[in-house]
C-alpha positions as CSV (number, residue, x, y, z in Angstrom):
1,M,0.0,0.0,0.0
2,Q,2.7,2.5,0.8
3,G,4.0,4.3,-2.2
4,D,0.8,3.8,-4.2
5,P,-1.1,7.0,-5.1
6,F,-4.3,7.7,-3.3
7,Y,-7.4,9.5,-4.4
8,S,-10.2,11.4,-2.6
9,V,-13.6,10.3,-3.9
10,R,-16.5,12.5,-2.7
11,M,-20.2,12.5,-3.4
12,R,-23.0,14.9,-2.6
13,A,-26.7,14.6,-3.6
14,A,-29.6,17.0,-3.4
15,K,-33.3,17.3,-4.5
16,H,-35.0,20.0,-6.5
17,N,-31.7,21.7,-7.4
18,S,-28.0,21.7,-6.5
19,H,-26.9,22.7,-3.0
20,E,-25.7,26.1,-4.3
21,N,-29.1,26.8,-5.8
22,G,-31.2,26.0,-2.8
23,G,-31.6,22.2,-3.2
24,K,-32.6,20.0,-0.3
25,H,-29.5,18.1,0.9
26,I,-30.1,14.3,0.6
27,S,-26.8,12.7,1.3
28,G,-23.0,12.9,1.1
29,G,-20.1,10.6,1.6
30,E,-16.5,10.0,0.7
31,M,-13.8,7.4,0.5
32,I,-10.0,7.3,0.0
33,S,-9.1,5.0,-2.8
34,T,-6.2,3.6,-4.8
35,Y,-6.4,3.9,-8.5
36,D,-7.5,0.3,-8.8
37,T,-10.4,0.7,-6.5
38,I,-11.8,4.0,-7.8
39,K,-14.6,2.2,-9.6
40,Y,-15.6,0.4,-6.4
41,A,-15.6,3.7,-4.4
42,V,-17.7,5.6,-7.0
43,N,-20.2,2.7,-7.2
44,E,-20.5,2.6,-3.4
45,L,-21.2,6.4,-3.2
46,V,-23.6,6.4,-6.0
47,E,-25.6,3.6,-4.4
48,K,-25.7,5.7,-1.2
49,A,-26.9,8.7,-3.1
50,I,-29.8,7.0,-4.8
51,T,-31.0,4.9,-1.9
52,H,-31.1,7.4,1.0
53,S,-34.2,7.6,3.2
54,R,-34.3,11.5,2.8
55,G,-35.5,11.1,-0.7
56,K,-34.7,10.5,-4.4
57,P,-32.1,13.0,-5.6
58,D,-32.3,14.8,-8.9
59,F,-28.8,16.2,-8.5
60,F,-25.7,14.4,-7.4
61,Q,-22.1,14.9,-8.0
62,V,-19.1,12.6,-7.6
63,Q,-15.6,14.1,-7.6
64,V,-12.3,12.3,-7.7
65,E,-9.0,14.0,-6.9
66,L,-5.4,12.8,-6.5
67,I,-4.1,13.3,-3.0
68,H,-0.8,15.1,-3.0
69,E,-0.3,15.5,0.8
70,P,1.0,12.8,3.2
71,I,-1.9,10.9,4.7
72,N,-1.9,10.8,8.5
73,L,-2.7,7.6,10.2
74,V,-4.9,8.0,13.3
75,K,-6.1,5.5,15.9
76,P,-9.9,5.3,16.2
77,L,-11.5,6.8,19.3
78,E,-12.7,4.3,21.9
79,V,-16.4,3.5,21.5
80,Q,-19.1,3.2,24.2
81,T,-22.8,2.8,23.6
82,N,-25.3,4.4,26.0
83,E,-28.8,3.0,25.9
84,V,-31.5,5.5,26.8
85,E,-35.3,5.2,26.9
86,S,-36.3,8.6,25.5
87,V,-35.1,11.6,23.6
88,E,-35.2,13.6,26.8
89,C,-32.9,11.1,28.5
90,G,-30.6,11.1,25.6
91,Q,-30.3,14.8,25.3
92,A,-29.8,15.2,29.1
93,L,-27.0,12.6,28.8
94,A,-25.4,14.4,25.9
95,R,-25.3,17.6,27.9
96,R,-23.6,15.9,30.8
97,I,-21.0,14.2,28.6
98,L,-20.2,17.5,26.9
99,E,-19.6,19.1,30.3
100,N,-17.4,16.1,31.3
101,S,-15.5,16.7,28.1
102,G,-14.6,20.2,29.2
103,V,-17.4,22.3,27.6
104,P,-18.8,24.8,30.1
105,K,-22.5,24.4,31.0
106,R,-23.4,27.9,29.6
107,I,-21.8,27.0,26.3
108,V,-23.7,23.8,26.1
109,E,-26.9,25.7,26.6
110,K,-25.8,28.2,24.0
111,A,-25.2,25.4,21.6
112,Y,-28.8,24.2,21.9
113,E,-29.9,27.8,21.1
114,V,-27.8,27.7,18.0
115,I,-29.2,24.3,17.0
116,A,-32.7,25.7,17.1
117,E,-31.7,28.7,15.0
118,C,-29.9,26.7,12.4
119,S,-32.3,23.8,11.6
120,S,-31.4,23.5,8.0
121,I,-27.6,23.8,8.2
122,R,-25.8,21.3,6.0
123,G,-22.3,21.2,7.6
124,A,-20.8,21.6,11.0
125,I,-21.0,24.7,13.3
126,L,-17.8,25.8,15.0
127,L,-18.5,27.1,18.5
128,D,-15.9,28.8,20.7
129,I,-16.2,27.4,24.3
130,Q,-14.9,30.7,25.8
131,T,-17.2,33.1,24.1
132,G,-20.1,30.9,22.8
133,Q,-19.7,32.6,19.4
134,R,-20.0,30.8,16.1
135,L,-16.7,30.9,14.4
136,D,-17.4,29.6,10.9
137,N,-19.9,32.4,10.0
138,W,-21.1,30.4,7.0
139,N,-24.8,30.8,7.7
140,E,-26.7,27.7,6.5
141,K,-23.6,26.1,4.8
142,G,-21.5,25.1,7.8
143,V,-18.1,23.3,7.5
144,R,-17.7,20.0,5.7
145,V,-15.1,17.6,7.0
146,S,-13.4,15.8,4.1
147,R,-10.6,13.5,2.9
148,M,-10.9,10.7,5.4
149,D,-11.6,7.0,5.4
150,W,-10.9,3.6,7.1
151,L,-9.8,0.8,4.9
152,P,-12.4,-2.0,5.0
153,S,-10.1,-4.8,6.0
154,N,-8.7,-2.9,9.0
155,F,-12.2,-1.7,10.0
156,E,-13.5,-5.2,10.0
157,K,-10.7,-6.5,12.2
158,W,-11.4,-3.7,14.6
159,A,-15.2,-4.5,14.6
160,I,-14.5,-8.2,15.3
161,H,-12.1,-7.3,18.2
162,Q,-14.7,-4.9,19.6
163,H,-17.6,-7.3,19.2
164,I,-19.5,-4.7,17.2
165,P,-21.3,-5.3,13.9
166,P,-19.3,-3.7,11.0
167,S,-21.9,-1.1,10.2
168,S,-20.9,1.4,7.4
169,R,-22.9,4.1,9.3
170,L,-20.8,3.6,12.4
171,K,-17.6,3.5,10.3
172,E,-18.3,6.8,8.6
173,A,-19.3,8.6,11.8
174,L,-16.4,7.3,13.8
175,V,-13.9,8.2,11.1
176,L,-15.2,11.8,11.0
177,A,-15.3,12.1,14.8
178,T,-11.7,10.7,15.1
179,K,-10.4,13.2,12.6
180,V,-12.1,16.1,14.2
181,C,-11.1,15.2,17.7
182,D,-7.5,14.5,16.7
183,H,-7.0,18.3,16.2
184,P,-5.7,19.9,19.5
185,A,-8.2,22.7,19.3
186,T,-11.2,20.4,19.3
187,I,-12.7,19.9,22.7
188,A,-15.8,17.9,21.8
189,E,-18.3,17.1,19.0
190,L,-22.1,16.8,19.3
191,C,-23.9,15.0,16.4
192,W,-27.1,13.4,15.3
193,S,-28.1,12.5,11.8
194,D,-30.6,14.2,9.5
195,D,-31.7,10.8,8.4
196,P,-35.3,10.4,9.5
197,D,-34.9,6.7,10.1
198,Y,-31.8,7.0,12.3
199,I,-32.1,8.3,15.8
200,T,-28.8,7.4,17.4
201,G,-26.2,10.2,17.8
202,Y,-23.0,10.8,19.7
203,V,-20.8,13.0,21.7
204,A,-17.0,12.6,21.0
205,S,-13.8,13.9,22.4
206,K,-10.2,12.9,23.1
207,K,-11.1,12.8,26.8
208,I,-14.2,10.5,26.7
209,G,-13.9,8.8,23.3
210,Y,-16.9,8.2,21.0
211,Q,-20.0,8.0,23.2
212,R,-23.0,6.7,21.2
213,I,-26.4,7.7,22.6
214,T,-29.2,5.5,21.2
215,R,-31.9,8.1,21.1
216,L,-31.2,11.8,20.4
217,K,-34.3,12.6,18.2
218,E,-37.6,11.1,17.2
219,Y,-38.2,8.9,14.2
220,G,-39.2,10.9,11.2
221,D,-37.3,14.0,12.3
222,E,-35.1,15.3,9.4
223,Q,-33.3,17.9,11.5
224,G,-29.7,16.9,12.1
225,C,-27.0,18.5,14.2
226,R,-23.2,18.7,14.1
227,I,-21.3,21.1,16.4
228,F,-17.6,21.2,17.0
229,F,-16.7,22.8,20.3
230,V,-13.3,24.4,20.0
231,D,-10.8,26.3,22.1
232,G,-7.5,28.1,21.5
233,I,-8.0,28.7,17.8
234,Q,-5.6,31.4,16.6
235,N,-6.5,31.1,13.0
236,V,-10.0,29.8,12.1
237,S,-9.1,29.4,8.4
238,T,-6.2,27.1,9.3
239,Y,-8.5,24.9,11.5
240,I,-11.1,24.7,8.7
241,S,-8.4,23.9,6.2
242,Y,-7.4,20.9,8.4
243,L,-11.0,19.7,8.5
244,E,-11.4,20.1,4.7
245,K,-8.0,19.3,3.3
246,Q,-5.8,17.1,5.6
247,P,-6.1,13.5,4.4
248,I,-6.6,11.0,7.3
249,L,-6.8,7.2,7.4
250,I,-8.0,5.5,10.5
251,Q,-5.7,2.7,11.4
252,W,-6.3,0.2,14.2
253,G,-3.7,-2.2,15.6
254,E,-0.6,-0.7,13.9
255,D,1.8,1.4,16.0
256,D,4.7,1.9,13.7
257,D,3.7,4.3,10.9
258,R,2.1,7.7,11.4
259,A,1.9,8.8,7.8
260,I,1.7,7.5,4.3
261,N,3.8,9.5,1.8
């Protein structure tokens, strides 16, 4: 694998128009691929685009780019599942975990105010834990985390070792959370899906790992949430560049290499 060129393969799908022209976001996804597996990656992402529970897209785009930068290898966050009986219990637990991760209570409450105000946002909100201010200032667009993956064989070994079913949904979410939390300015992430059929969400941080919460919204709710709680950012554009541009592969069980050139 080392020495072979890698490619970023990304997909986004919308309904009624493209995202830039006000279309409803349906789905997105991405993979890191070798040249020989580009066809597989494209097919997987197209399948995701046309079978998503948010609807049938009439616009989708697949983009393939050669990765020029070294790819960092990052160990996955530790995973724990928290079973809850209701959305109220799940949201109360999410608040407590955020506080335990180092987010002040007043900032947690501010985050929920922002969530209510930004119900249709497509990407992530960056929230400063000192001021409670939103740092991305991208209105309804938000920040998209990109150029990340977990090679299937390594992910399956990890899932077997953890006694966890090898779900592609868990894989995608854990990859994203691990990349985000690997940055020293990230204190925590709060997330639940905009998929109306999926009600599990999570809080993640370096301190407490990836904490799945089995009920953070009701079935049928298409409002999602993704907030990155950050501290000590001197240059917001540099942080966003890391999220969007730095290539990351999750690697479990290998301690020797930290980058693929």
